[in-house]
C-alpha positions in Angstrom: 8.8 -10.0 -8.9 5.8 -10.2 -10.8 5.7 -8.1 -14.2 3.0 -7.3 -16.6 1.9 -5.0 -19.5 -0.9 -2.5 -19.3 -1.0 -0.8 -22.4 2.2 0.7 -23.1 2.9 1.0 -19.7 4.6 -1.9 -17.5 3.9 -3.0 -14.0 6.1 -5.1 -11.6 5.3 -5.8 -8.4 8.2 -6.0 -5.7 8.3 -7.3 -2.4 9.7 -6.2 0.8 8.9 -9.4 2.4 6.3 -10.6 4.8 5.5 -9.6 8.7 3.3 -11.3 11.1 -0.3 -9.8 11.9 -2.8 -10.6 14.2 -5.4 -12.4 12.6 -8.2 -11.0 14.8 -7.1 -7.6 14.1 -6.6 -8.2 10.4 -10.2 -9.2 9.9 -11.7 -7.0 12.5 -15.4 -8.1 13.7 -15.4 -11.3 11.2 -15.2 -14.3 13.4 -12.1 -16.5 13.3 -14.5 -19.3 12.1 -15.1 -17.7 8.8 -11.7 -16.1 8.0 -9.8 -19.3 9.0 -11.3 -20.7 5.9 -9.3 -18.0 3.8 -5.9 -17.7 5.8 -3.9 -19.7 7.9 -3.1 -18.7 11.4 -0.2 -20.1 13.5 -0.5 -21.2 17.2 0.1 -17.4 18.3 -3.4 -16.2 15.9 -0.8 -14.6 13.4 -1.1 -14.5 9.6 1.3 -13.8 7.0 0.7 -10.4 5.8 2.6 -9.2 2.3 4.5 -6.2 1.7 3.8 -5.3 -2.0 4.9 -2.3 -3.8 4.3 -1.4 -7.4 6.4 -0.1 -9.8 5.3 1.5 -13.2 7.2 2.0 -15.8 5.4 4.6 -18.3 8.4 5.1 -20.5 9.0 8.7 -19.1 9.1 8.1 -15.5 10.0 5.2 -13.1 6.9 5.6 -10.2 7.2 3.4 -7.1 3.9 3.3 -5.1 4.7 2.3 -1.4 7.8 1.6 0.1 7.0 -1.7 2.6 8.5 -1.6 6.1 11.9 -0.6 5.7 14.9 -1.0 8.1 14.4 1.6 10.7 11.9 -0.1 12.7 12.7 0.5 16.5 13.6 -2.8 18.6 10.3 -3.1 20.2 8.5 -3.4 16.9 11.1 -5.7 15.4 10.1 -8.3 18.3 6.5 -8.1 16.9 7.1 -7.6 13.3 10.5 -8.5 12.5 12.5 -6.8 9.9 12.0 -8.3 6.4 13.6 -5.3 4.4 14.1 -6.7 1.2 12.5 -3.9 -1.2 15.8 -2.5 -2.3 17.4 -5.9 -2.8 14.3 -7.4 -4.9 14.7 -3.9 -6.6 17.9 -4.5 -7.5 17.3 -8.1 -8.8 14.9 -6.5 -11.1 17.5 -4.0 -12.6 16.2 -1.1 -10.5 18.4 1.3 -8.3 17.3 3.9 -6.0 18.5 6.6 -8.6 16.3 4.9 -11.2 13.1 6.1 -9.5 11.6 9.3 -10.3 8.5 9.5 -8.2 7.3 7.8 -4.7 3.6 7.6 -4.0 2.3 6.9 -0.6 -0.9 5.9 -0.2 -0.7 6.6 3.8 1.9 7.1 6.2 1.6 3.9 8.3 5.0 2.3 8.9 4.5 -0.8 6.9 3.8 1.7 3.8 6.6 4.2 3.9 9.4 2.3 5.5 11.7 2.7 2.6 11.3 6.2 1.9 14.2 6.9 4.0 17.3 5.5 5.1 19.9 6.3 7.9 23.2 8.0 6.8 25.3 8.2 10.1 23.3 10.9 12.3 21.0 11.8 9.5 17.9 10.5 7.8 18.0 11.0 4.1 15.7 9.9 1.0 16.4 6.2 -0.2 15.5 7.6 -3.9 17.7 10.6 -4.1 16.0 11.8 -7.2 12.7 11.1 -6.7 9.5 13.3 -5.7 7.4 12.0 -3.1 3.6 12.6 -2.7 1.0 12.2 0.0 -2.3 13.6 1.1 -1.7 16.4 3.5 -4.4 15.7 5.8 -2.7 12.0 6.3 0.8 13.9 7.4 -1.0 16.4 9.6 -2.8 13.6 11.5 0.6 11.6 11.7 2.1 14.5 13.4 -0.9 14.9 15.7 0.2 11.6 17.1 -3.3 10.0 18.6 -3.1 7.7 21.2 -5.3 5.6 19.1 -2.6 5.1 16.2 0.6 7.1 17.2 2.4 3.7 17.2 1.5 3.3 13.1 3.7 6.7 12.6 7.5 6.9 12.3 8.4 10.6 11.5 12.0 9.6 10.1 9.9 8.2 7.4 8.4 11.1 5.9 9.4 14.4 8.1 12.9 14.7 6.9 11.8 14.6 3.3 9.2 17.5 3.9 12.1 19.6 5.4 14.1 18.7 2.3 11.4 19.9 -0.2 11.1 16.4 -1.6 7.8 15.4 -0.3 4.7 17.4 -1.7 1.3 17.3 0.2 -1.6 16.9 -2.1 -5.1 18.2 -1.1 -7.3 15.6 -2.6 -7.5 13.7 -6.2 -4.7 14.6 -8.2 -3.0 13.3 -11.4 0.3 13.2 -10.5 1.9 12.2 -14.3 -0.3 11.5 -17.4 -1.8 7.8 -16.6 -1.2 8.0 -13.1 -3.3 9.8 -10.6 -4.4 9.6 -7.0 -7.9 9.4 -5.3 -8.7 9.6 -1.7 -10.8 6.8 -0.5 -11.3 7.1 3.4 -11.8 4.6 6.0 -8.7 2.8 6.8 -7.6 6.5 7.7 -9.3 9.9 6.9 -7.2 10.7 3.6 -5.8 7.3 2.5 -5.4 7.3 -1.5 -5.2 4.9 -4.1 -3.2 5.2 -7.4 -5.3 4.6 -10.3 -3.0 4.1 -13.4 -5.1 4.2 -16.9 -3.3 3.9 -20.2 -5.0 2.7 -23.7 -8.3 2.1 -22.3 -7.0 -0.1 -19.3 -6.9 0.8 -15.6 -4.9 -0.8 -12.7 -5.6 0.4 -8.8 -3.3 0.2 -6.2 -6.2 0.0 -3.6 -3.9 -0.3 -0.4 -5.6 -0.6 2.7 -9.1 -0.4 1.6 -8.8 -3.9 0.2 -5.5 -5.2 1.7 -6.0 -9.0 0.5 -8.0 -11.3 -1.9 -9.7 -12.1 1.3 -11.0 -8.8 2.3 -13.1 -8.5 -0.9 -16.7 -8.6 0.9 -17.8 -5.3 1.8 -18.3 -6.1 5.5 -14.8 -7.5 6.0 -12.9 -4.4 7.5 -9.8 -4.6 9.5 -9.9 -3.5 13.2 -6.9 -1.2 12.2 -9.4 1.0 10.2 -10.1 4.5 12.0 -13.6 4.8 10.1 -14.8 1.4 9.2 -18.3 2.6 8.0 -16.3 4.7 5.9 -14.3 1.9 4.8 -17.5 0.3 3.6 -18.7 3.2 1.5 -15.2 3.6 -0.5 -15.4 -0.1 -1.1 -18.9 0.1 -2.6 -17.6 3.2 -4.5 -14.4 1.3 -5.7 -16.8 -1.6 -7.0 -18.9 0.5 -8.8 -16.5 1.7 -11.2 -13.9 -1.1 -10.9 -16.0 -4.2 -11.6 -17.9 -2.8 -14.8 -14.6 -1.5 -16.1 -12.6 -4.1 -15.4 -9.9 -3.0 -13.3 -6.9 -5.0 -12.2 -6.8 -4.6 -8.6 -3.5 -4.6 -7.1 -3.4 -5.9 -3.2 -0.9 -4.2 -0.9 -1.0 -7.2 2.1 -1.6 -10.4 -0.1 1.5 -12.8 0.2 0.7 -14.6 -2.3 -1.3 -12.6 -5.0 -0.4 -9.1 -6.0 -3.1 -8.5 -8.3 -6.1 -9.7 -9.7 -9.4 -8.7 -11.7 -12.3 -9.0 -9.5 -15.7 -10.5 -10.9 -18.8 -11.3 -9.1 -19.9 -15.0 -8.9 -23.0 -16.4 -7.4 -23.7 -13.3 -5.8 -20.0 -13.1 -4.4 -16.8 -11.2 -5.4 -14.2 -13.1 -6.6 -10.5 -12.7 -7.3 -9.3 -13.8 -11.2 -5.4 -13.9 -10.9 -3.9 -12.3 -13.8 
């Protein structure tokens, strides 16, 4: 766990563990000779990807952003990705119980971002965080329901449909303030309706940017994952993010960086660099 203050808010980064991702898919059209200077791949060309969730304590609400892979992967996927499932254990080590969470925000509904939304209880699937209100974009949920051949494997309906049915998950339509100081903004590219979570208090801002910039190694505008459905939109969304985040010195929170959960971004010698906080 990493912890820091942002004005009167407290930010804590909790991990669901690490899992393997194909290096080529993680960096898209970027040649391996370039991305291998930033990350190390094993003999199967897999790199270690983190599973970072962000807990924001506002004093009135405990807001959990992203819930990792969880513990409901089918056997076929476990053989590929493993089953790290460390989030609840790590939250407990930080003194946080499921009942303490008031709000859960999913940036999108890929299996590695919302897995701990729910747990199996006998033959039922129920909310892991029983008192929480969950939020995601309506367009993201609709896309998940359509089960497109291109990305159906990324969606596991038990991670969200039971919450829709119970009324615990609210479907948003565009940018929205969730509670004072915490809002969501849609940044299309990875999916059409992926949202980032912006936390602002006392003139300071942090942003959980999700898969728009999954790690420090993806700062370059053109370093786009092969998983992105709309790579040109990813580039445009990155440009829009940097236009505000750089001059205003936002803290950027990375969803898949296994070593550094957050950093301040700066321009140096014509390139973007991450200065760890």
